[in-house]
C-alpha positions in Angstrom: 115.4 101.6 86.6 116.1 99.7 89.9 118.0 96.4 89.7 116.5 93.4 91.5 118.6 91.9 94.3 117.8 88.4 95.6 119.5 89.3 98.9 116.5 91.4 99.9 112.8 90.4 100.0 110.5 91.3 97.1 107.3 92.8 98.5 104.2 92.3 96.3 101.5 94.8 97.3 98.2 93.2 96.4 95.6 96.0 96.0 92.2 94.3 96.3 90.5 93.6 93.0 93.7 94.1 91.0 94.4 90.6 89.8 96.0 89.6 93.1 94.8 86.0 93.0 96.3 85.6 89.5 99.5 87.3 90.7 99.7 84.9 93.6 99.6 82.0 91.2 102.5 83.5 89.2 104.6 84.2 92.3 103.9 80.7 93.7 105.4 79.2 90.6 108.4 81.5 90.8 109.2 81.4 94.5 107.5 78.2 95.6 107.8 77.7 99.4 109.5 81.1 99.7 106.3 82.9 98.8 105.1 84.2 102.1 101.6 85.6 102.5 100.4 88.8 104.3 96.6 88.7 104.7 94.1 89.8 107.4 91.7 87.1 108.6 88.5 89.0 108.0 86.1 86.6 109.8 88.2 86.7 113.0 89.6 90.2 112.5 93.2 88.9 113.0 96.2 90.8 111.5 98.8 89.1 109.2 101.8 87.4 110.6 105.1 89.2 110.6 107.7 87.1 108.7 111.2 86.9 110.1 112.9 87.6 106.7 116.5 87.9 108.1 116.3 84.4 109.7 114.7 82.9 106.6 117.5 84.3 104.4 120.1 82.7 106.6 118.4 79.3 106.1 118.2 79.6 102.3 120.6 78.1 99.9 122.7 80.4 97.8 120.8 82.5 95.2 117.4 81.7 96.5 114.9 84.5 96.9 111.9 85.5 99.1 108.7 87.2 98.2 106.0 88.5 100.5 102.6 89.0 98.9 99.4 90.4 100.3 97.2 93.3 101.4 99.5 95.9 103.1 96.9 98.1 104.6 98.0 101.4 106.1 94.6 102.1 107.8 94.9 98.9 109.8 98.5 99.3 110.8 99.5 96.4 108.5 101.1 98.6 105.8 104.5 97.8 104.3 106.2 100.4 106.5 104.5 99.0 109.6 105.9 95.5 109.0 108.9 95.9 106.7 110.1 99.6 107.0 112.4 100.9 104.3 111.5 98.1 101.9 112.6 99.3 98.4 111.8 96.3 96.2 108.1 96.8 95.9 105.9 95.5 93.1 102.2 95.9 92.4 99.5 95.7 89.9 97.2 98.7 89.5 93.8 99.1 87.8 91.7 102.0 86.7 90.6 103.5 90.0 86.9 103.8 89.1 86.8 100.2 87.7 88.5 99.1 90.9 86.0 100.9 93.1 83.0 99.5 91.2 84.4 96.0 91.0 84.8 95.9 94.8 81.1 96.4 95.2 80.3 93.5 92.9 82.9 91.3 94.5 81.4 91.8 98.0 77.9 91.1 96.6 79.1 87.9 95.0 80.9 86.8 98.2 77.8 87.4 100.2 75.8 85.1 97.9 78.5 82.4 98.1 79.2 82.6 101.8 82.8 83.8 101.1 85.2 85.7 103.4 84.9 88.7 101.2 81.5 89.5 102.6 83.1 90.3 106.0 85.2 93.3 107.1 86.9 93.5 110.5 85.0 90.5 111.8 81.6 91.9 110.8 79.4 91.9 107.7 80.8 94.2 105.1 78.8 97.5 105.0 77.7 96.7 101.4 76.0 93.6 102.7 74.8 95.0 106.0 73.2 98.1 104.4 71.9 96.2 101.3 73.4 99.0 99.2 72.6 99.2 95.5 75.5 100.3 93.2 74.1 103.8 93.2 73.9 103.9 97.0 77.5 102.6 97.3 78.9 105.2 94.9 76.9 108.1 96.6 78.1 107.2 100.0 81.7 106.1 99.2 83.3 108.7 97.0 86.9 108.1 97.9 89.1 105.4 96.4 90.8 103.0 98.8 93.8 102.7 96.5 96.2 104.7 98.7 95.5 102.4 101.7 97.5 99.7 100.0 100.4 101.7 98.7 103.3 103.2 100.7 102.0 105.9 103.1 102.7 109.6 102.6 102.0 109.8 98.8 101.0 113.2 97.5 100.6 115.0 94.1 104.0 116.6 94.8 106.0 113.4 95.6 104.3 110.4 94.1 106.6 110.1 91.1 109.7 110.3 93.3 108.4 107.7 95.7 107.4 105.3 92.9 110.9 105.6 91.5 112.7 105.1 94.8 110.7 102.3 96.2 109.1 100.2 93.4 110.9 97.7 91.3 107.9 97.4 89.0 104.2 98.4 88.7 102.0 96.7 86.1 98.4 97.1 85.1 95.5 94.6 85.4 94.3 95.7 82.0 97.6 94.6 80.5 98.3 91.8 82.9 100.1 89.3 80.7 102.3 92.0 79.3 103.0 93.1 82.9 103.9 89.6 84.0 106.2 89.3 81.0 108.0 92.5 81.9 108.3 91.6 85.6 109.8 88.2 84.6 112.5 90.0 82.7 113.3 92.2 85.6 113.5 89.2 88.0 115.4 87.0 85.4 112.7 84.4 85.6 110.7 82.6 82.9 107.4 84.3 82.1 104.2 82.4 82.8 101.0 82.3 80.8 98.2 83.7 83.1 94.5 83.3 83.2 92.0 85.7 84.6 90.4 84.4 87.9 88.2 85.6 90.6 86.2 87.9 88.3 82.9 89.3 89.5 80.2 90.2 86.9 78.8 93.7 86.8 75.1 93.1 87.0 73.8 96.6 87.7 74.2 99.7 85.4 76.8 102.3 86.3 75.0 105.7 86.9 75.6 108.3 84.3 78.5 110.7 85.1 79.7 108.5 88.0 83.1 107.9 86.5 83.8 111.6 85.9 82.7 112.5 89.4 84.9 109.8 90.9 88.0 111.0 89.0 87.3 114.6 90.3 87.2 113.3 93.9 90.3 111.2 93.5 92.9 113.3 91.7 96.0 111.6 93.2 94.8 108.1 92.6 94.0 109.0 89.0 97.4 110.7 88.5 99.2 107.6 89.8 97.3 105.3 87.5 97.9 107.6 84.5 101.6 107.8 85.3 102.0 104.0 85.5 100.0 103.6 82.2 102.3 106.1 80.5 105.4 104.3 81.8 104.2 100.9 80.4 103.6 102.5 77.0 
């Protein structure tokens, strides 16, 4: 297991719809003003800022730490290796890939009803909104998981275990979020925090029969990564 060093930034890779809002609340309590965010402005299609971590470390008092939290998106050129190449203190929270996929649909629907930023993508209406997709339409036309977009690039069925071991300090699960926060607190030598579930979108359409099995067949690597993390936590 990797040992945490406060002399290097902790990179928190927020995969959309994987308890990222709750995780941000936890990290804010731990790192306070030294929690730096990495998010695209979806309405204006503006990329995240690049944080000058070396300069920030020079300005810190002894034994203070930095964490950068957000959507590191390889498809947009804002992935972790685009901004902070070679980072090897990565953390993340994963979720069952099919549940993640379906939850994204319902989240975008909710955001559209509420006028939220989540109804936009790259400065335009999200395709779910623009096309007025039903859940069945969405699953039929979007068979691939977006999970790998928000993890280090270059993962494959042959190398994912090695990459996870070399680059990640910790990976938890949304389904076991409090347990994951407790374990991460121990690794960082910080007090654990009681967490609440926030930003939850209700599933108000039935999931088509067989959709979960078809999705797993189409997304073998994503399923393998999730299963591996689940086994490690157990």
